[in-house]
C-alpha positions in Angstrom: -55.3 -49.9 -69.6 -58.8 -49.8 -69.6 -60.7 -47.6 -67.0 -61.9 -50.5 -65.0 -58.8 -51.9 -64.5 -57.3 -48.8 -63.4 -60.2 -48.3 -61.2 -59.6 -51.7 -59.7 -55.7 -51.0 -59.1 -56.8 -47.6 -57.4 -59.0 -49.2 -55.4 -56.4 -52.0 -54.5 -54.2 -49.2 -53.3 -56.5 -47.1 -51.7 -57.6 -50.2 -49.3 -54.1 -51.4 -48.5 -52.8 -50.0 -45.1 -49.6 -48.0 -45.4 -48.3 -49.7 -42.4 -48.5 -53.0 -43.8 -50.8 -54.2 -41.2 -54.6 -55.3 -42.2 -56.8 -52.8 -41.4 -57.6 -52.5 -37.8 -61.5 -53.4 -36.3 -62.0 -51.5 -33.3 -64.9 -53.6 -32.2 -63.1 -56.8 -32.6 -60.4 -55.4 -30.3 -63.3 -55.2 -27.5 -62.9 -58.9 -27.1 -59.0 -58.5 -27.0 -58.3 -55.7 -24.7 -58.6 -57.5 -21.3 -54.6 -58.3 -21.7 -54.1 -54.6 -21.9 -56.5 -53.0 -19.5 -54.7 -54.5 -16.6 -51.7 -52.0 -16.8 -52.6 -49.6 -19.6 -56.1 -48.7 -18.1 -54.7 -47.6 -14.7 -53.8 -43.7 -14.4 -50.4 -43.4 -13.2 -49.9 -47.2 -13.0 -46.3 -48.4 -12.3 -45.3 -52.2 -12.9 -42.3 -53.2 -10.7 -41.2 -56.4 -13.2 -38.6 -56.6 -14.0 -38.0 -52.8 -12.1 -40.4 -50.5 -11.4 -41.7 -49.3 -14.6 -44.0 -46.5 -15.3 -46.6 -47.7 -17.7 -47.6 -45.4 -20.6 -51.3 -44.4 -21.4 -51.9 -45.9 -24.8 -55.6 -44.4 -25.2 -55.6 -41.9 -27.7 -52.1 -42.8 -29.5 -51.9 -43.1 -32.8 -52.6 -46.2 -34.6 -49.4 -46.4 -36.2 -47.5 -46.0 -33.2 -49.3 -48.7 -31.1 -48.7 -50.7 -34.3 -45.0 -50.0 -34.3 -44.6 -50.6 -30.9 -46.2 -53.8 -30.6 -44.2 -55.2 -33.7 -40.9 -53.9 -32.2 -42.0 -56.1 -28.9 -42.9 -58.9 -31.1 -39.6 -59.0 -33.0 -37.7 -58.2 -29.7 -36.2 -54.7 -30.7 -38.3 -53.7 -27.3 -37.5 -55.7 -24.3 -39.6 -55.6 -21.4 -40.6 -59.4 -20.9 -44.2 -58.6 -20.1 -45.1 -56.9 -23.5 -42.9 -59.3 -25.3 -44.8 -62.2 -24.0 -47.9 -60.5 -25.0 -46.9 -59.1 -28.2 -45.6 -62.4 -29.1 -49.1 -64.0 -28.8 -50.6 -61.6 -31.1 -51.3 -61.7 -34.8 -50.9 -59.0 -37.2 -54.8 -58.7 -37.5 -54.6 -58.5 -33.5 -52.0 -55.9 -33.4 -54.1 -53.7 -36.2 -57.4 -54.3 -33.9 -55.7 -53.2 -31.0 -54.4 -50.0 -32.6 -57.8 -49.1 -34.1 -59.3 -49.3 -30.9 -56.8 -47.6 -28.8 -56.5 -44.8 -31.4 -60.1 -44.0 -31.1 -60.1 -43.9 -27.3 
C-alpha cells in the first residue's frame, strides 16, 4: 500500500467514533436541549409519572454514557415511558449532539 492510502485509512479510522454514533456537535444541541432541561435541569427534581422517580443529573456525564442510555431507552431496554418517547424521537445525530453537549457541562 502506498503512504497516501495508509494516511487516508488512518485518518478515516481516527475520525470514526468508537461508540458507533456520529461525532457530536454540542453547539447543534443547544437547539435540542429544551426537551431535557425541564426535568434534568432542576436540581433534586423528582418526576411523579409513572411513579415518584428521582431525575438524575446529566450534566458532566460522559458522552458515551449518555449515548448508551438514550439508545437503551430508544430500543426499549430502559422502560421509563417519558424517556422512551423522547429517545424514540431522536436520530443518531441528535443523540450524539446531546451527549456532546451534556458531557461538556
